[in-house]
ChimeraX commands (.cxc) that place a marker at each C-alpha (Angstrom):
marker #1 position 1.60,-3.31,1.71 radius 0.5
marker #1 position -0.35,-6.44,2.62 radius 0.5
marker #1 position -2.90,-8.28,0.50 radius 0.5
marker #1 position -6.31,-9.05,1.97 radius 0.5
marker #1 position -9.25,-10.83,0.43 radius 0.5
marker #1 position -12.74,-9.61,1.27 radius 0.5
marker #1 position -14.81,-12.75,0.74 radius 0.5
marker #1 position -18.49,-12.14,0.16 radius 0.5
marker #1 position -20.81,-14.75,1.64 radius 0.5
marker #1 position -24.52,-14.64,1.04 radius 0.5
marker #1 position -27.55,-16.86,1.07 radius 0.5
marker #1 position -29.93,-17.72,-1.76 radius 0.5
marker #1 position -32.30,-15.08,-0.37 radius 0.5
marker #1 position -29.53,-12.48,-0.32 radius 0.5
marker #1 position -28.66,-13.23,-3.95 radius 0.5
marker #1 position -32.30,-12.94,-5.06 radius 0.5
marker #1 position -32.70,-9.67,-3.16 radius 0.5
marker #1 position -29.52,-8.27,-4.75 radius 0.5
marker #1 position -30.78,-9.06,-8.24 radius 0.5
marker #1 position -34.12,-7.38,-7.48 radius 0.5
marker #1 position -32.50,-4.19,-6.13 radius 0.5
marker #1 position -30.05,-1.54,-7.25 radius 0.5
marker #1 position -27.30,-3.19,-5.18 radius 0.5
marker #1 position -25.26,-4.04,-8.28 radius 0.5
marker #1 position -25.06,-0.34,-9.18 radius 0.5
marker #1 position -24.07,0.50,-5.60 radius 0.5
marker #1 position -21.40,-2.23,-5.63 radius 0.5
marker #1 position -20.10,-0.72,-8.88 radius 0.5
marker #1 position -19.64,2.60,-7.09 radius 0.5
marker #1 position -17.81,0.82,-4.24 radius 0.5
marker #1 position -15.52,-0.81,-6.82 radius 0.5
marker #1 position -14.83,2.64,-8.29 radius 0.5
marker #1 position -13.88,3.87,-4.79 radius 0.5
marker #1 position -11.31,1.12,-4.20 radius 0.5
marker #1 position -9.89,1.68,-7.70 radius 0.5
marker #1 position -9.54,5.43,-7.04 radius 0.5
marker #1 position -7.85,4.65,-3.70 radius 0.5
marker #1 position -5.33,2.48,-5.56 radius 0.5
marker #1 position -5.88,-0.61,-3.39 radius 0.5
marker #1 position -7.90,-2.89,-5.70 radius 0.5
marker #1 position -6.02,-5.84,-7.19 radius 0.5
marker #1 position -9.06,-7.83,-8.36 radius 0.5
marker #1 position -12.82,-8.11,-7.85 radius 0.5
marker #1 position -14.91,-10.97,-9.20 radius 0.5
marker #1 position -18.35,-12.49,-8.76 radius 0.5
marker #1 position -19.07,-16.20,-8.98 radius 0.5
marker #1 position -21.80,-17.92,-10.97 radius 0.5
marker #1 position -24.75,-19.71,-9.40 radius 0.5
marker #1 position -23.38,-22.44,-7.09 radius 0.5
marker #1 position -25.91,-24.91,-8.50 radius 0.5
marker #1 position -23.76,-25.08,-11.64 radius 0.5
marker #1 position -20.57,-25.93,-9.76 radius 0.5
marker #1 position -19.12,-29.15,-8.48 radius 0.5
marker #1 position -17.42,-30.17,-5.25 radius 0.5
marker #1 position -14.35,-32.41,-5.24 radius 0.5
marker #1 position -14.17,-34.45,-2.02 radius 0.5
marker #1 position -10.80,-35.76,-0.83 radius 0.5
marker #1 position -12.01,-38.29,1.70 radius 0.5
marker #1 position -10.73,-41.59,0.37 radius 0.5
marker #1 position -8.20,-43.05,-2.01 radius 0.5
marker #1 position -9.64,-41.28,-5.05 radius 0.5
marker #1 position -11.32,-37.85,-5.21 radius 0.5
marker #1 position -15.12,-37.95,-5.53 radius 0.5
marker #1 position -16.91,-35.28,-7.59 radius 0.5
marker #1 position -20.48,-34.26,-6.73 radius 0.5
marker #1 position -22.72,-31.63,-8.34 radius 0.5
marker #1 position -23.47,-28.30,-6.72 radius 0.5
marker #1 position -22.49,-26.90,-3.34 radius 0.5
marker #1 position -22.79,-28.70,-0.04 radius 0.5
marker #1 position -26.46,-29.11,0.82 radius 0.5
marker #1 position -25.87,-27.78,4.33 radius 0.5
marker #1 position -24.21,-24.58,3.09 radius 0.5
marker #1 position -25.98,-21.58,4.62 radius 0.5
marker #1 position -23.62,-18.91,3.40 radius 0.5
marker #1 position -22.21,-19.42,-0.06 radius 0.5
marker #1 position -19.03,-17.77,-1.35 radius 0.5
marker #1 position -20.43,-15.41,-3.99 radius 0.5
marker #1 position -17.49,-13.19,-4.88 radius 0.5
marker #1 position -14.46,-11.34,-3.59 radius 0.5
marker #1 position -12.34,-8.21,-3.59 radius 0.5
marker #1 position -8.57,-8.56,-3.42 radius 0.5
marker #1 position -6.97,-5.46,-1.89 radius 0.5
marker #1 position -3.41,-4.30,-1.36 radius 0.5
marker #1 position -3.57,-2.27,1.85 radius 0.5
marker #1 position -1.27,-1.21,4.68 radius 0.5
marker #1 position -2.90,-3.28,7.44 radius 0.5
marker #1 position -5.68,-5.61,8.54 radius 0.5
marker #1 position -7.40,-2.60,10.07 radius 0.5
marker #1 position -7.48,-0.84,6.68 radius 0.5
marker #1 position -8.90,-3.98,5.05 radius 0.5
marker #1 position -11.62,-4.11,7.72 radius 0.5
marker #1 position -12.46,-0.44,7.13 radius 0.5
marker #1 position -12.94,-1.18,3.40 radius 0.5
marker #1 position -15.04,-4.24,4.26 radius 0.5
marker #1 position -17.30,-2.09,6.46 radius 0.5
marker #1 position -17.95,0.18,3.45 radius 0.5
marker #1 position -19.23,-2.62,1.20 radius 0.5
marker #1 position -22.88,-2.03,0.37 radius 0.5
marker #1 position -24.68,-4.99,1.82 radius 0.5
marker #1 position -28.03,-6.65,2.23 radius 0.5
marker #1 position -29.22,-8.26,5.46 radius 0.5
marker #1 position -27.49,-11.62,6.03 radius 0.5
marker #1 position -24.62,-10.79,3.65 radius 0.5
marker #1 position -21.30,-11.42,5.37 radius 0.5
marker #1 position -17.79,-10.37,4.42 radius 0.5
marker #1 position -14.89,-12.47,5.65 radius 0.5
marker #1 position -11.55,-10.61,5.75 radius 0.5
marker #1 position -8.51,-12.86,5.27 radius 0.5
marker #1 position -4.85,-12.09,4.63 radius 0.5
marker #1 position -3.50,-13.58,1.40 radius 0.5
marker #1 position -0.13,-15.20,1.95 radius 0.5
marker #1 position 2.53,-15.65,-0.71 radius 0.5
marker #1 position 3.95,-19.14,-1.25 radius 0.5
marker #1 position 7.15,-17.93,0.44 radius 0.5
marker #1 position 5.16,-17.12,3.58 radius 0.5
marker #1 position 3.50,-20.56,3.60 radius 0.5
marker #1 position 6.52,-22.78,2.92 radius 0.5
marker link #1:1,2 radius 0.2
marker link #1:2,3 radius 0.2
marker link #1:3,4 radius 0.2
marker link #1:4,5 radius 0.2
marker link #1:5,6 radius 0.2
marker link #1:6,7 radius 0.2
marker link #1:7,8 radius 0.2
marker link #1:8,9 radius 0.2
marker link #1:9,10 radius 0.2
marker link #1:10,11 radius 0.2
marker link #1:11,12 radius 0.2
marker link #1:12,13 radius 0.2
marker link #1:13,14 radius 0.2
marker link #1:14,15 radius 0.2
marker link #1:15,16 radius 0.2
marker link #1:16,17 radius 0.2
marker link #1:17,18 radius 0.2
marker link #1:18,19 radius 0.2
marker link #1:19,20 radius 0.2
marker link #1:20,21 radius 0.2
marker link #1:21,22 radius 0.2
marker link #1:22,23 radius 0.2
marker link #1:23,24 radius 0.2
marker link #1:24,25 radius 0.2
marker link #1:25,26 radius 0.2
marker link #1:26,27 radius 0.2
marker link #1:27,28 radius 0.2
marker link #1:28,29 radius 0.2
marker link #1:29,30 radius 0.2
marker link #1:30,31 radius 0.2
marker link #1:31,32 radius 0.2
marker link #1:32,33 radius 0.2
marker link #1:33,34 radius 0.2
marker link #1:34,35 radius 0.2
marker link #1:35,36 radius 0.2
marker link #1:36,37 radius 0.2
marker link #1:37,38 radius 0.2
marker link #1:38,39 radius 0.2
marker link #1:39,40 radius 0.2
marker link #1:40,41 radius 0.2
marker link #1:41,42 radius 0.2
marker link #1:42,43 radius 0.2
marker link #1:43,44 radius 0.2
marker link #1:44,45 radius 0.2
marker link #1:45,46 radius 0.2
marker link #1:46,47 radius 0.2
marker link #1:47,48 radius 0.2
marker link #1:48,49 radius 0.2
marker link #1:49,50 radius 0.2
marker link #1:50,51 radius 0.2
marker link #1:51,52 radius 0.2
marker link #1:52,53 radius 0.2
marker link #1:53,54 radius 0.2
marker link #1:54,55 radius 0.2
marker link #1:55,56 radius 0.2
marker link #1:56,57 radius 0.2
marker link #1:57,58 radius 0.2
marker link #1:58,59 radius 0.2
marker link #1:59,60 radius 0.2
marker link #1:60,61 radius 0.2
marker link #1:61,62 radius 0.2
marker link #1:62,63 radius 0.2
marker link #1:63,64 radius 0.2
marker link #1:64,65 radius 0.2
marker link #1:65,66 radius 0.2
marker link #1:66,67 radius 0.2
marker link #1:67,68 radius 0.2
marker link #1:68,69 radius 0.2
marker link #1:69,70 radius 0.2
marker link #1:70,71 radius 0.2
marker link #1:71,72 radius 0.2
marker link #1:72,73 radius 0.2
marker link #1:73,74 radius 0.2
marker link #1:74,75 radius 0.2
marker link #1:75,76 radius 0.2
marker link #1:76,77 radius 0.2
marker link #1:77,78 radius 0.2
marker link #1:78,79 radius 0.2
marker link #1:79,80 radius 0.2
marker link #1:80,81 radius 0.2
marker link #1:81,82 radius 0.2
marker link #1:82,83 radius 0.2
marker link #1:83,84 radius 0.2
marker link #1:84,85 radius 0.2
marker link #1:85,86 radius 0.2
marker link #1:86,87 radius 0.2
marker link #1:87,88 radius 0.2
marker link #1:88,89 radius 0.2
marker link #1:89,90 radius 0.2
marker link #1:90,91 radius 0.2
marker link #1:91,92 radius 0.2
marker link #1:92,93 radius 0.2
marker link #1:93,94 radius 0.2
marker link #1:94,95 radius 0.2
marker link #1:95,96 radius 0.2
marker link #1:96,97 radius 0.2
marker link #1:97,98 radius 0.2
marker link #1:98,99 radius 0.2
marker link #1:99,100 radius 0.2
marker link #1:100,101 radius 0.2
marker link #1:101,102 radius 0.2
marker link #1:102,103 radius 0.2
marker link #1:103,104 radius 0.2
marker link #1:104,105 radius 0.2
marker link #1:105,106 radius 0.2
marker link #1:106,107 radius 0.2
marker link #1:107,108 radius 0.2
marker link #1:108,109 radius 0.2
marker link #1:109,110 radius 0.2
marker link #1:110,111 radius 0.2
marker link #1:111,112 radius 0.2
marker link #1:112,113 radius 0.2
marker link #1:113,114 radius 0.2
marker link #1:114,115 radius 0.2
marker link #1:115,116 radius 0.2
marker link #1:116,117 radius 0.2
view
């Protein structure tokens, strides 16, 4: 089995639309589906990016600034971590995620430290 992360990327408008719709209930049903299939390792949502900080490694010492990058158009809003047999299976699960217009799902393989070093 191979681990893949389905990274949810939305905009401020997407987030507002999700809160004003029944999308959270629909996402709950999707989560139930991946649990029943036995492929879900983890699924989490992130808080409002305005409450976060960014640590920049551009000089001798890291610089901390409030909030996300101003130019961010698609913010990382949550993820699903799946244990599946292939990239193709991960993509098929990603295609089943209930989504709003402009919501994107990035599918990335999660490597173990042994695979990296």
